[in-house]
TIKOL-319870 format. One record per residue (C-alpha): x, y, z; residue number from 1. Coordinates in Angstrom, 3 decimals, always signed. Layout:
N
u:X	v:Y	w:Z	resi:NUM
...
This chain:
520
u:-53.537	v:+34.525	w:-5.887	resi:1
u:-50.217	v:+36.100	w:-6.443	resi:2
u:-47.343	v:+35.714	w:-4.035	resi:3
u:-44.187	v:+37.648	w:-3.949	resi:4
u:-40.811	v:+36.467	w:-2.860	resi:5
u:-39.140	v:+38.745	w:-0.363	resi:6
u:-36.003	v:+40.323	w:-1.732	resi:7
u:-33.008	v:+41.630	w:+0.010	resi:8
u:-31.990	v:+45.041	w:-1.145	resi:9
u:-28.404	v:+46.206	w:-1.017	resi:10
u:-27.429	v:+49.697	w:-0.120	resi:11
u:-26.772	v:+51.808	w:-3.174	resi:12
u:-23.240	v:+51.420	w:-4.441	resi:13
u:-22.571	v:+48.078	w:-2.700	resi:14
u:-22.107	v:+46.121	w:-5.962	resi:15
u:-19.836	v:+48.769	w:-7.410	resi:16
u:-17.867	v:+48.886	w:-4.179	resi:17
u:-17.472	v:+45.106	w:-4.262	resi:18
u:-16.184	v:+45.214	w:-7.829	resi:19
u:-13.704	v:+47.934	w:-6.916	resi:20
u:-12.540	v:+45.864	w:-3.963	resi:21
u:-11.957	v:+42.802	w:-6.145	resi:22
u:-10.143	v:+44.894	w:-8.746	resi:23
u:-7.975	v:+46.420	w:-6.045	resi:24
u:-7.131	v:+43.025	w:-4.554	resi:25
u:-6.084	v:+41.792	w:-7.993	resi:26
u:-4.168	v:+44.953	w:-8.838	resi:27
u:-1.774	v:+44.677	w:-5.905	resi:28
u:-0.229	v:+41.288	w:-6.779	resi:29
u:-0.314	v:+42.188	w:-10.486	resi:30
u:+1.676	v:+45.340	w:-9.740	resi:31
u:+4.260	v:+43.331	w:-7.845	resi:32
u:+4.413	v:+40.849	w:-10.711	resi:33
u:+5.038	v:+43.602	w:-13.228	resi:34
u:+7.721	v:+44.993	w:-10.943	resi:35
u:+9.355	v:+41.557	w:-10.816	resi:36
u:+9.369	v:+41.282	w:-14.597	resi:37
u:+10.750	v:+44.815	w:-14.965	resi:38
u:+13.561	v:+44.164	w:-12.489	resi:39
u:+14.400	v:+40.899	w:-14.234	resi:40
u:+14.531	v:+42.559	w:-17.651	resi:41
u:+17.222	v:+45.038	w:-16.620	resi:42
u:+20.460	v:+43.961	w:-18.291	resi:43
u:+18.845	v:+41.215	w:-20.336	resi:44
u:+20.271	v:+42.735	w:-23.518	resi:45
u:+23.755	v:+43.457	w:-22.209	resi:46
u:+24.678	v:+40.314	w:-20.273	resi:47
u:+26.631	v:+38.043	w:-22.587	resi:48
u:+24.957	v:+34.828	w:-23.639	resi:49
u:+26.774	v:+31.738	w:-22.432	resi:50
u:+27.117	v:+27.989	w:-23.014	resi:51
u:+23.694	v:+26.863	w:-21.777	resi:52
u:+21.930	v:+29.612	w:-23.696	resi:53
u:+23.892	v:+28.759	w:-26.839	resi:54
u:+22.456	v:+25.251	w:-26.476	resi:55
u:+18.980	v:+26.774	w:-26.350	resi:56
u:+19.634	v:+28.709	w:-29.559	resi:57
u:+21.184	v:+25.701	w:-31.299	resi:58
u:+18.169	v:+23.535	w:-30.500	resi:59
u:+15.376	v:+26.078	w:-30.863	resi:60
u:+16.425	v:+27.331	w:-34.299	resi:61
u:+16.172	v:+23.898	w:-35.946	resi:62
u:+13.240	v:+22.584	w:-37.888	resi:63
u:+10.854	v:+20.400	w:-35.902	resi:64
u:+12.153	v:+17.163	w:-37.484	resi:65
u:+15.729	v:+18.222	w:-36.672	resi:66
u:+14.719	v:+19.080	w:-33.101	resi:67
u:+13.041	v:+15.714	w:-32.701	resi:68
u:+16.173	v:+13.957	w:-33.958	resi:69
u:+18.291	v:+15.944	w:-31.483	resi:70
u:+16.279	v:+15.142	w:-28.357	resi:71
u:+16.143	v:+11.467	w:-29.270	resi:72
u:+19.925	v:+11.471	w:-29.048	resi:73
u:+20.723	v:+14.073	w:-26.341	resi:74
u:+19.110	v:+16.750	w:-24.169	resi:75
u:+15.722	v:+15.065	w:-23.871	resi:76
u:+15.389	v:+16.663	w:-20.431	resi:77
u:+15.050	v:+20.002	w:-22.215	resi:78
u:+12.817	v:+18.799	w:-25.049	resi:79
u:+9.667	v:+20.602	w:-23.912	resi:80
u:+11.511	v:+23.852	w:-23.328	resi:81
u:+13.243	v:+23.627	w:-26.691	resi:82
u:+9.869	v:+23.163	w:-28.363	resi:83
u:+8.454	v:+26.230	w:-26.628	resi:84
u:+11.516	v:+28.267	w:-27.561	resi:85
u:+11.345	v:+27.012	w:-31.147	resi:86
u:+7.882	v:+28.525	w:-31.420	resi:87
u:+8.900	v:+31.684	w:-29.559	resi:88
u:+12.115	v:+32.399	w:-31.470	resi:89
u:+10.404	v:+31.848	w:-34.796	resi:90
u:+8.399	v:+34.964	w:-33.938	resi:91
u:+10.659	v:+36.980	w:-31.629	resi:92
u:+14.132	v:+36.109	w:-32.933	resi:93
u:+17.237	v:+35.180	w:-30.957	resi:94
u:+18.452	v:+38.479	w:-29.580	resi:95
u:+19.455	v:+38.237	w:-25.905	resi:96
u:+16.392	v:+40.318	w:-24.948	resi:97
u:+14.016	v:+38.093	w:-26.919	resi:98
u:+15.570	v:+34.870	w:-25.625	resi:99
u:+15.317	v:+35.974	w:-22.001	resi:100
u:+11.929	v:+37.656	w:-22.133	resi:101
u:+9.980	v:+34.444	w:-21.345	resi:102
u:+12.135	v:+33.946	w:-18.251	resi:103
u:+11.550	v:+37.533	w:-17.138	resi:104
u:+7.800	v:+37.093	w:-17.553	resi:105
u:+8.105	v:+33.881	w:-15.530	resi:106
u:+9.725	v:+35.907	w:-12.749	resi:107
u:+6.658	v:+38.140	w:-12.653	resi:108
u:+4.369	v:+35.105	w:-12.577	resi:109
u:+6.442	v:+33.637	w:-9.737	resi:110
u:+6.237	v:+36.870	w:-7.732	resi:111
u:+2.453	v:+36.915	w:-8.102	resi:112
u:+2.459	v:+33.242	w:-7.165	resi:113
u:+4.356	v:+33.941	w:-3.940	resi:114
u:+1.850	v:+36.659	w:-3.036	resi:115
u:-1.121	v:+34.419	w:-3.793	resi:116
u:+0.349	v:+31.416	w:-1.997	resi:117
u:+0.766	v:+33.368	w:+1.220	resi:118
u:-2.772	v:+34.736	w:+0.883	resi:119
u:-4.350	v:+31.290	w:+0.493	resi:120
u:-2.242	v:+30.095	w:+3.404	resi:121
u:-3.930	v:+32.750	w:+5.511	resi:122
u:-0.888	v:+34.996	w:+5.754	resi:123
u:-1.967	v:+38.224	w:+4.089	resi:124
u:+0.296	v:+40.044	w:+6.527	resi:125
u:+3.311	v:+38.430	w:+4.840	resi:126
u:+2.098	v:+38.395	w:+1.219	resi:127
u:+3.576	v:+41.735	w:+0.166	resi:128
u:+6.773	v:+41.041	w:+2.122	resi:129
u:+7.166	v:+37.694	w:+0.353	resi:130
u:+6.580	v:+39.349	w:-3.036	resi:131
u:+9.252	v:+41.971	w:-2.316	resi:132
u:+11.737	v:+39.282	w:-1.329	resi:133
u:+10.883	v:+37.310	w:-4.485	resi:134
u:+11.611	v:+40.340	w:-6.660	resi:135
u:+15.155	v:+40.733	w:-5.284	resi:136
u:+16.102	v:+37.166	w:-4.280	resi:137
u:+19.322	v:+36.436	w:-6.239	resi:138
u:+18.246	v:+33.030	w:-7.507	resi:139
u:+15.076	v:+34.573	w:-8.933	resi:140
u:+16.809	v:+37.622	w:-10.438	resi:141
u:+19.339	v:+35.216	w:-11.957	resi:142
u:+16.651	v:+33.093	w:-13.589	resi:143
u:+15.230	v:+36.237	w:-15.183	resi:144
u:+18.291	v:+36.599	w:-17.432	resi:145
u:+18.725	v:+32.903	w:-18.158	resi:146
u:+17.251	v:+31.557	w:-21.405	resi:147
u:+16.626	v:+28.132	w:-19.942	resi:148
u:+13.653	v:+26.384	w:-18.370	resi:149
u:+14.404	v:+27.408	w:-14.774	resi:150
u:+12.174	v:+30.502	w:-14.772	resi:151
u:+9.091	v:+28.911	w:-16.366	resi:152
u:+9.393	v:+25.797	w:-14.197	resi:153
u:+9.538	v:+27.965	w:-11.050	resi:154
u:+6.332	v:+29.715	w:-12.092	resi:155
u:+4.574	v:+26.400	w:-12.728	resi:156
u:+5.842	v:+25.038	w:-9.406	resi:157
u:+4.600	v:+27.903	w:-7.237	resi:158
u:+1.178	v:+27.989	w:-8.904	resi:159
u:+0.895	v:+24.205	w:-8.591	resi:160
u:+1.503	v:+24.705	w:-4.880	resi:161
u:-1.201	v:+27.383	w:-4.740	resi:162
u:-3.674	v:+24.986	w:-6.348	resi:163
u:-2.614	v:+22.214	w:-3.976	resi:164
u:-3.487	v:+24.359	w:-0.941	resi:165
u:-6.847	v:+25.429	w:-2.374	resi:166
u:-7.774	v:+21.937	w:-3.573	resi:167
u:-6.941	v:+20.330	w:-0.229	resi:168
u:-9.275	v:+22.797	w:+1.482	resi:169
u:-12.127	v:+23.043	w:-1.020	resi:170
u:-11.786	v:+20.077	w:-3.327	resi:171
u:-13.169	v:+20.300	w:-6.840	resi:172
u:-12.259	v:+18.320	w:-9.937	resi:173
u:-11.211	v:+21.435	w:-11.857	resi:174
u:-8.666	v:+22.343	w:-9.204	resi:175
u:-7.147	v:+18.863	w:-9.166	resi:176
u:-7.004	v:+18.775	w:-12.963	resi:177
u:-5.309	v:+22.165	w:-12.928	resi:178
u:-2.840	v:+20.936	w:-10.328	resi:179
u:-2.024	v:+17.861	w:-12.402	resi:180
u:-1.542	v:+19.992	w:-15.510	resi:181
u:+0.789	v:+22.474	w:-13.786	resi:182
u:+2.811	v:+19.689	w:-12.188	resi:183
u:+3.066	v:+17.797	w:-15.468	resi:184
u:+4.117	v:+20.793	w:-17.555	resi:185
u:+6.582	v:+21.907	w:-14.883	resi:186
u:+8.183	v:+18.453	w:-14.803	resi:187
u:+8.351	v:+18.324	w:-18.591	resi:188
u:+10.158	v:+21.670	w:-18.567	resi:189
u:+12.512	v:+20.749	w:-15.720	resi:190
u:+12.632	v:+17.132	w:-14.650	resi:191
u:+13.668	v:+18.119	w:-11.112	resi:192
u:+10.167	v:+19.545	w:-10.602	resi:193
u:+9.112	v:+15.915	w:-10.142	resi:194
u:+10.629	v:+16.307	w:-6.661	resi:195
u:+7.961	v:+18.927	w:-5.966	resi:196
u:+5.421	v:+16.114	w:-5.937	resi:197
u:+7.471	v:+14.377	w:-3.244	resi:198
u:+7.479	v:+17.580	w:-1.190	resi:199
u:+3.733	v:+17.882	w:-1.684	resi:200
u:+3.334	v:+14.299	w:-0.511	resi:201
u:+4.953	v:+15.309	w:+2.770	resi:202
u:+2.525	v:+18.228	w:+3.005	resi:203
u:-0.462	v:+15.942	w:+2.417	resi:204
u:+0.734	v:+13.485	w:+5.056	resi:205
u:+1.267	v:+16.254	w:+7.616	resi:206
u:-2.131	v:+17.856	w:+6.920	resi:207
u:-4.080	v:+15.607	w:+9.263	resi:208
u:-7.274	v:+17.644	w:+9.019	resi:209
u:-7.618	v:+16.853	w:+5.302	resi:210
u:-10.284	v:+14.293	w:+4.413	resi:211
u:-9.150	v:+10.945	w:+3.042	resi:212
u:-10.985	v:+11.487	w:-0.251	resi:213
u:-8.948	v:+14.647	w:-0.872	resi:214
u:-5.722	v:+12.841	w:-0.049	resi:215
u:-6.671	v:+10.250	w:-2.632	resi:216
u:-7.595	v:+13.008	w:-5.061	resi:217
u:-4.117	v:+14.478	w:-4.624	resi:218
u:-2.552	v:+11.078	w:-5.279	resi:219
u:-4.539	v:+10.670	w:-8.492	resi:220
u:-3.702	v:+14.224	w:-9.615	resi:221
u:+0.003	v:+13.795	w:-8.866	resi:222
u:+0.030	v:+10.529	w:-10.774	resi:223
u:-1.748	v:+12.234	w:-13.641	resi:224
u:+0.881	v:+14.964	w:-13.705	resi:225
u:+3.611	v:+12.352	w:-13.727	resi:226
u:+1.889	v:+10.493	w:-16.531	resi:227
u:+1.638	v:+13.689	w:-18.577	resi:228
u:+5.394	v:+14.290	w:-18.191	resi:229
u:+6.343	v:+10.641	w:-18.680	resi:230
u:+7.318	v:+10.867	w:-22.377	resi:231
u:+10.040	v:+13.390	w:-21.519	resi:232
u:+11.100	v:+11.476	w:-18.398	resi:233
u:+11.326	v:+8.124	w:-20.195	resi:234
u:+13.203	v:+9.613	w:-23.135	resi:235
u:+15.682	v:+11.300	w:-20.794	resi:236
u:+16.148	v:+8.108	w:-18.748	resi:237
u:+17.795	v:+6.436	w:-21.711	resi:238
u:+20.376	v:+9.178	w:-22.141	resi:239
u:+23.520	v:+9.319	w:-20.058	resi:240
u:+25.006	v:+12.509	w:-18.675	resi:241
u:+21.832	v:+14.590	w:-19.007	resi:242
u:+21.539	v:+15.363	w:-15.308	resi:243
u:+23.948	v:+16.438	w:-12.639	resi:244
u:+27.288	v:+18.147	w:-12.690	resi:245
u:+30.890	v:+17.309	w:-11.904	resi:246
u:+31.370	v:+15.394	w:-8.685	resi:247
u:+31.464	v:+17.867	w:-5.805	resi:248
u:+32.911	v:+17.486	w:-2.340	resi:249
u:+30.890	v:+17.850	w:+0.841	resi:250
u:+32.175	v:+21.386	w:+1.433	resi:251
u:+31.242	v:+22.493	w:-2.092	resi:252
u:+27.777	v:+20.994	w:-1.777	resi:253
u:+27.303	v:+22.622	w:+1.630	resi:254
u:+28.224	v:+26.020	w:+0.226	resi:255
u:+25.870	v:+25.437	w:-2.675	resi:256
u:+22.964	v:+24.574	w:-0.365	resi:257
u:+23.590	v:+27.327	w:+2.172	resi:258
u:+24.599	v:+30.194	w:-0.141	resi:259
u:+24.470	v:+29.650	w:-3.906	resi:260
u:+21.163	v:+27.829	w:-4.129	resi:261
u:+19.053	v:+30.803	w:-3.025	resi:262
u:+21.247	v:+33.732	w:-2.070	resi:263
u:+23.720	v:+34.011	w:-4.947	resi:264
u:+22.362	v:+32.546	w:-8.163	resi:265
u:+25.310	v:+32.213	w:-10.544	resi:266
u:+28.785	v:+33.536	w:-9.932	resi:267
u:+30.063	v:+36.233	w:-12.319	resi:268
u:+33.432	v:+34.467	w:-12.508	resi:269
u:+34.626	v:+31.318	w:-14.207	resi:270
u:+33.656	v:+28.123	w:-12.466	resi:271
u:+37.242	v:+26.888	w:-12.675	resi:272
u:+38.651	v:+29.940	w:-10.934	resi:273
u:+38.590	v:+30.900	w:-7.297	resi:274
u:+36.714	v:+34.152	w:-6.772	resi:275
u:+38.160	v:+36.620	w:-4.324	resi:276
u:+36.214	v:+36.461	w:-1.047	resi:277
u:+36.475	v:+40.246	w:-0.840	resi:278
u:+34.430	v:+40.884	w:-3.998	resi:279
u:+31.302	v:+42.888	w:-3.071	resi:280
u:+28.964	v:+40.234	w:-4.501	resi:281
u:+30.777	v:+37.461	w:-2.597	resi:282
u:+30.609	v:+39.285	w:+0.727	resi:283
u:+27.003	v:+40.263	w:+0.107	resi:284
u:+25.972	v:+36.694	w:-0.710	resi:285
u:+27.464	v:+35.388	w:+2.533	resi:286
u:+25.796	v:+38.123	w:+4.578	resi:287
u:+22.503	v:+37.611	w:+2.766	resi:288
u:+22.653	v:+33.875	w:+3.423	resi:289
u:+23.064	v:+34.535	w:+7.147	resi:290
u:+20.167	v:+37.005	w:+7.220	resi:291
u:+17.995	v:+34.795	w:+5.013	resi:292
u:+18.464	v:+31.636	w:+7.048	resi:293
u:+17.926	v:+33.521	w:+10.318	resi:294
u:+14.627	v:+34.840	w:+8.968	resi:295
u:+13.623	v:+31.361	w:+7.826	resi:296
u:+14.343	v:+30.003	w:+11.321	resi:297
u:+12.313	v:+32.859	w:+12.805	resi:298
u:+9.448	v:+31.980	w:+10.464	resi:299
u:+9.555	v:+28.330	w:+11.543	resi:300
u:+9.725	v:+29.118	w:+15.273	resi:301
u:+7.004	v:+31.772	w:+15.076	resi:302
u:+4.792	v:+29.514	w:+12.973	resi:303
u:+4.985	v:+26.714	w:+15.475	resi:304
u:+4.127	v:+28.988	w:+18.384	resi:305
u:+1.573	v:+31.318	w:+16.777	resi:306
u:-0.656	v:+28.935	w:+14.876	resi:307
u:+1.039	v:+29.362	w:+11.516	resi:308
u:+1.778	v:+25.681	w:+10.984	resi:309
u:-0.280	v:+25.500	w:+7.767	resi:310
u:+2.243	v:+27.668	w:+5.943	resi:311
u:+5.145	v:+25.682	w:+7.337	resi:312
u:+3.635	v:+22.347	w:+6.272	resi:313
u:+3.487	v:+23.636	w:+2.705	resi:314
u:+6.640	v:+25.732	w:+2.341	resi:315
u:+9.269	v:+23.881	w:+4.380	resi:316
u:+8.926	v:+20.574	w:+2.481	resi:317
u:+9.288	v:+22.397	w:-0.864	resi:318
u:+12.467	v:+24.065	w:+0.396	resi:319
u:+13.997	v:+21.025	w:+2.097	resi:320
u:+12.806	v:+17.731	w:+0.597	resi:321
u:+14.145	v:+18.065	w:-2.988	resi:322
u:+17.539	v:+19.240	w:-1.731	resi:323
u:+17.870	v:+16.431	w:+0.799	resi:324
u:+16.996	v:+13.794	w:-1.797	resi:325
u:+19.440	v:+15.058	w:-4.411	resi:326
u:+22.288	v:+15.724	w:-1.974	resi:327
u:+21.908	v:+12.254	w:-0.438	resi:328
u:+21.891	v:+10.649	w:-3.882	resi:329
u:+24.884	v:+12.698	w:-4.997	resi:330
u:+26.952	v:+11.700	w:-1.981	resi:331
u:+25.931	v:+8.052	w:-1.955	resi:332
u:+25.449	v:+7.106	w:-5.603	resi:333
u:+26.201	v:+9.517	w:-8.445	resi:334
u:+26.584	v:+13.301	w:-8.821	resi:335
u:+23.276	v:+15.041	w:-9.471	resi:336
u:+23.636	v:+18.202	w:-7.422	resi:337
u:+23.773	v:+21.634	w:-8.967	resi:338
u:+22.382	v:+24.719	w:-7.158	resi:339
u:+20.504	v:+26.002	w:-10.197	resi:340
u:+18.466	v:+22.800	w:-10.505	resi:341
u:+16.450	v:+23.873	w:-7.451	resi:342
u:+15.340	v:+27.182	w:-8.906	resi:343
u:+11.772	v:+25.851	w:-8.963	resi:344
u:+11.761	v:+26.037	w:-5.137	resi:345
u:+13.050	v:+29.632	w:-4.974	resi:346
u:+9.514	v:+31.083	w:-4.579	resi:347
u:+9.088	v:+28.946	w:-1.450	resi:348
u:+12.337	v:+30.379	w:-0.093	resi:349
u:+11.094	v:+33.925	w:-0.744	resi:350
u:+7.785	v:+33.147	w:+0.978	resi:351
u:+9.552	v:+31.783	w:+4.067	resi:352
u:+11.849	v:+34.788	w:+4.282	resi:353
u:+8.767	v:+37.009	w:+3.990	resi:354
u:+7.137	v:+35.098	w:+6.832	resi:355
u:+10.260	v:+35.618	w:+8.918	resi:356
u:+10.099	v:+39.356	w:+8.370	resi:357
u:+6.384	v:+39.400	w:+9.197	resi:358
u:+7.096	v:+37.593	w:+12.473	resi:359
u:+9.168	v:+40.509	w:+13.742	resi:360
u:+7.138	v:+42.406	w:+16.326	resi:361
u:+7.821	v:+46.022	w:+15.476	resi:362
u:+6.938	v:+47.637	w:+12.182	resi:363
u:+10.131	v:+49.673	w:+12.255	resi:364
u:+12.182	v:+46.512	w:+12.642	resi:365
u:+10.392	v:+44.910	w:+9.697	resi:366
u:+11.091	v:+47.919	w:+7.491	resi:367
u:+14.768	v:+47.945	w:+8.485	resi:368
u:+15.151	v:+44.222	w:+7.794	resi:369
u:+13.535	v:+44.517	w:+4.359	resi:370
u:+15.876	v:+47.396	w:+3.539	resi:371
u:+18.847	v:+45.294	w:+4.667	resi:372
u:+17.739	v:+42.361	w:+2.496	resi:373
u:+17.312	v:+44.600	w:-0.555	resi:374
u:+20.654	v:+46.299	w:+0.107	resi:375
u:+22.471	v:+42.959	w:+0.360	resi:376
u:+20.830	v:+41.765	w:-2.856	resi:377
u:+21.935	v:+44.897	w:-4.740	resi:378
u:+25.639	v:+44.042	w:-5.323	resi:379
u:+24.690	v:+40.496	w:-6.315	resi:380
u:+22.125	v:+41.876	w:-8.739	resi:381
u:+24.725	v:+44.219	w:-10.240	resi:382
u:+27.178	v:+41.330	w:-10.647	resi:383
u:+24.514	v:+39.345	w:-12.518	resi:384
u:+23.827	v:+42.250	w:-14.886	resi:385
u:+27.381	v:+43.036	w:-15.972	resi:386
u:+28.450	v:+41.914	w:-19.453	resi:387
u:+30.474	v:+39.006	w:-18.065	resi:388
u:+27.864	v:+38.073	w:-15.437	resi:389
u:+27.451	v:+34.509	w:-16.734	resi:390
u:+30.479	v:+32.756	w:-15.244	resi:391
u:+32.754	v:+35.355	w:-16.820	resi:392
u:+31.542	v:+34.647	w:-20.355	resi:393
u:+32.590	v:+37.473	w:-22.693	resi:394
u:+31.122	v:+36.335	w:-26.003	resi:395
u:+29.201	v:+39.570	w:-26.569	resi:396
u:+32.454	v:+41.543	w:-26.444	resi:397
u:+34.371	v:+39.024	w:-28.553	resi:398
u:+31.659	v:+39.021	w:-31.232	resi:399
u:+31.623	v:+42.823	w:-31.204	resi:400
u:+35.386	v:+42.894	w:-31.918	resi:401
u:+34.917	v:+40.683	w:-34.985	resi:402
u:+31.783	v:+42.502	w:-36.124	resi:403
u:+33.497	v:+45.896	w:-35.980	resi:404
u:+36.490	v:+45.022	w:-38.176	resi:405
u:+35.838	v:+41.873	w:-40.202	resi:406
u:+34.983	v:+42.014	w:-43.896	resi:407
u:+32.816	v:+39.590	w:-45.897	resi:408
u:+34.945	v:+36.690	w:-47.101	resi:409
u:+37.378	v:+36.813	w:-44.167	resi:410
u:+38.151	v:+33.505	w:-42.515	resi:411
u:+37.350	v:+32.612	w:-38.921	resi:412
u:+38.958	v:+29.865	w:-36.902	resi:413
u:+37.233	v:+28.579	w:-33.770	resi:414
u:+39.938	v:+26.981	w:-31.656	resi:415
u:+39.474	v:+23.751	w:-29.669	resi:416
u:+38.408	v:+23.973	w:-26.020	resi:417
u:+40.524	v:+20.995	w:-25.026	resi:418
u:+44.117	v:+19.936	w:-25.559	resi:419
u:+43.420	v:+16.407	w:-26.759	resi:420
u:+44.837	v:+15.430	w:-30.140	resi:421
u:+42.094	v:+14.210	w:-32.456	resi:422
u:+41.394	v:+13.858	w:-36.149	resi:423
u:+37.966	v:+15.434	w:-35.559	resi:424
u:+37.394	v:+18.208	w:-33.007	resi:425
u:+34.089	v:+18.031	w:-31.114	resi:426
u:+34.317	v:+21.126	w:-28.906	resi:427
u:+35.467	v:+24.516	w:-30.125	resi:428
u:+34.696	v:+28.165	w:-29.431	resi:429
u:+32.070	v:+28.115	w:-32.191	resi:430
u:+29.303	v:+28.715	w:-29.627	resi:431
u:+30.256	v:+32.385	w:-29.902	resi:432
u:+28.883	v:+32.320	w:-33.440	resi:433
u:+25.801	v:+30.376	w:-32.338	resi:434
u:+25.040	v:+33.046	w:-29.750	resi:435
u:+25.922	v:+36.018	w:-31.966	resi:436
u:+25.505	v:+34.817	w:-35.559	resi:437
u:+25.314	v:+38.257	w:-37.182	resi:438
u:+28.976	v:+38.966	w:-36.402	resi:439
u:+30.106	v:+35.832	w:-38.286	resi:440
u:+27.441	v:+35.586	w:-40.987	resi:441
u:+29.638	v:+36.456	w:-43.995	resi:442
u:+32.858	v:+34.806	w:-42.762	resi:443
u:+34.367	v:+31.510	w:-43.891	resi:444
u:+34.734	v:+28.961	w:-41.108	resi:445
u:+38.077	v:+27.515	w:-42.188	resi:446
u:+37.878	v:+24.321	w:-40.111	resi:447
u:+34.150	v:+23.520	w:-40.177	resi:448
u:+33.462	v:+19.843	w:-40.818	resi:449
u:+29.752	v:+19.337	w:-40.013	resi:450
u:+27.029	v:+21.551	w:-38.624	resi:451
u:+25.126	v:+20.670	w:-35.430	resi:452
u:+21.966	v:+19.509	w:-37.181	resi:453
u:+23.889	v:+17.179	w:-39.487	resi:454
u:+24.883	v:+14.924	w:-36.617	resi:455
u:+22.075	v:+15.634	w:-34.146	resi:456
u:+24.383	v:+17.476	w:-31.748	resi:457
u:+24.479	v:+20.942	w:-30.230	resi:458
u:+27.906	v:+21.916	w:-31.547	resi:459
u:+28.875	v:+20.190	w:-34.776	resi:460
u:+32.462	v:+19.166	w:-35.540	resi:461
u:+35.618	v:+20.714	w:-36.976	resi:462
u:+38.869	v:+19.640	w:-38.575	resi:463
u:+42.103	v:+20.352	w:-36.699	resi:464
u:+43.788	v:+23.482	w:-38.056	resi:465
u:+46.705	v:+21.436	w:-39.400	resi:466
u:+44.370	v:+19.203	w:-41.408	resi:467
u:+44.739	v:+19.447	w:-45.222	resi:468
u:+40.945	v:+19.753	w:-45.397	resi:469
u:+40.849	v:+23.263	w:-43.945	resi:470
u:+39.961	v:+26.305	w:-46.057	resi:471
u:+42.972	v:+28.413	w:-45.106	resi:472
u:+44.051	v:+28.638	w:-48.729	resi:473
u:+40.747	v:+30.323	w:-49.606	resi:474
u:+41.251	v:+33.386	w:-47.390	resi:475
u:+43.824	v:+36.112	w:-46.860	resi:476
u:+42.680	v:+37.106	w:-43.386	resi:477
u:+41.723	v:+34.882	w:-40.451	resi:478
u:+40.015	v:+35.834	w:-37.205	resi:479
u:+41.155	v:+33.395	w:-34.524	resi:480
u:+38.687	v:+32.938	w:-31.668	resi:481
u:+40.301	v:+30.940	w:-28.880	resi:482
u:+39.801	v:+30.340	w:-25.156	resi:483
u:+41.938	v:+32.528	w:-22.913	resi:484
u:+43.751	v:+29.455	w:-21.601	resi:485
u:+44.250	v:+28.321	w:-25.251	resi:486
u:+45.984	v:+24.944	w:-24.871	resi:487
u:+46.663	v:+24.732	w:-28.609	resi:488
u:+47.604	v:+28.385	w:-29.062	resi:489
u:+51.294	v:+27.882	w:-29.848	resi:490
u:+50.671	v:+24.981	w:-32.226	resi:491
u:+47.958	v:+26.911	w:-34.055	resi:492
u:+50.255	v:+29.913	w:-34.419	resi:493
u:+52.876	v:+27.714	w:-36.081	resi:494
u:+50.296	v:+26.381	w:-38.551	resi:495
u:+49.160	v:+29.896	w:-39.436	resi:496
u:+52.720	v:+31.128	w:-39.862	resi:497
u:+53.558	v:+28.203	w:-42.175	resi:498
u:+50.483	v:+29.122	w:-44.215	resi:499
u:+51.896	v:+32.637	w:-44.663	resi:500
u:+49.840	v:+34.539	w:-42.072	resi:501
u:+51.232	v:+37.043	w:-39.566	resi:502
u:+49.501	v:+38.382	w:-36.434	resi:503
u:+48.084	v:+41.899	w:-36.748	resi:504
u:+45.956	v:+42.519	w:-33.642	resi:505
u:+44.903	v:+40.841	w:-30.431	resi:506
u:+41.957	v:+41.377	w:-28.065	resi:507
u:+41.855	v:+39.513	w:-24.754	resi:508
u:+38.701	v:+39.210	w:-22.682	resi:509
u:+37.982	v:+37.324	w:-19.479	resi:510
u:+37.535	v:+33.987	w:-21.255	resi:511
u:+38.105	v:+34.603	w:-24.949	resi:512
u:+40.928	v:+35.865	w:-27.150	resi:513
u:+40.323	v:+37.272	w:-30.625	resi:514
u:+43.304	v:+37.635	w:-32.958	resi:515
u:+43.541	v:+38.901	w:-36.499	resi:516
u:+46.035	v:+37.177	w:-38.822	resi:517
u:+46.693	v:+38.541	w:-42.322	resi:518
u:+48.499	v:+37.095	w:-45.298	resi:519
u:+50.773	v:+39.816	w:-46.784	resi:520
């Protein structure tokens, strides 16, 4: 006897329609991600490289044994990123575009992550709004032209948060392993991402509907992520001065938290100078901070009253907990605070602002608010993409001056950055040549003592210009590259004049001066 199993037939075209639906649902966030990467890439070739990015080049262009020796001595907190960039630059080179491309791609991944995070939190109505905010949010557009670990760590952080939400709801060993891997890699790239686990702990505690076994699974996964990042953390723990910035006052920290951390990124002026409060980017950042925080408050209030507490339990701790911990430590113990260290939480800020926009009742109002946010971001974005957008650094222009007129065999003198008298100079303007080596490739560094790799440092050392060990006698023309506030300028001029050189030309940028001295 033969039996047949009843089958359920689908209407013709149902499978194809389902595939098209899935493709469409994937295409939307992908399109926003590509838009985020494209926006981030604008200006990546023209914005001058600066001190932090010169450190990336100095470390990444070494051999692996030399890189290992460096991070054992200093900069262990960046060891994982330096390794990644070593592999990347060996293929792509060290042009500004190539150096910043991974960060721009990370922006796209972060934008997609914001969209996906809001979807899994049940807020499809805010997903596109959050993605739009992520594309233009100044901290995120800043990280797109910064050849440091901030962009990649932000991408890892937001996707770790996505996996956290899904794993808490559905469980699954693969999801928890993925979460642990993302958290571990993110922490290895940027040690401050370890604070994300603390924020997630708050989320797990507040999620009372989560089964105990999944809470324990989170604990195991978080510990696994920490264990994976532990070699970098332990190596960095033994090095002094690897974290934090100069000691800041309460007012400076407050401005950093309220404005710079999310709604400005980096200032296009020197850190040591006072920017005019009437600059378009300065006014825009203040206005954007007001609008952004108002929208975040709206998101919190609306979430509490309209059943959107799930999103708040996830996003608010990521935005608040790491900042509170670091600010408290900085005020009570030792300075650790710097606005850019919290870049990993910028996607959470964008998601909350998107939720605030979505909470507005009228569609017209939502459109107007989004336009206002984009318009306020525009002057900040422009300030980030000018040549001197990195704290006023003008190395691209200074290198171009030398490259246009110098001849092979000319001398170059990189002046000290400090006014201390020393028999060996540790800090000079030589980072210009690290960032733009082609302009100085055939020149004679008249005061060079040791290269960076020789002493496991990022800069190397130099002799003072008045030292008898300089190579001034070997050249008839010297290009002097000095800081604009050149503390040793007069003394150096006397040394050059005694050696028979006379000044021929002078170019002055925002931070750098380039002079040509010839021997008749």
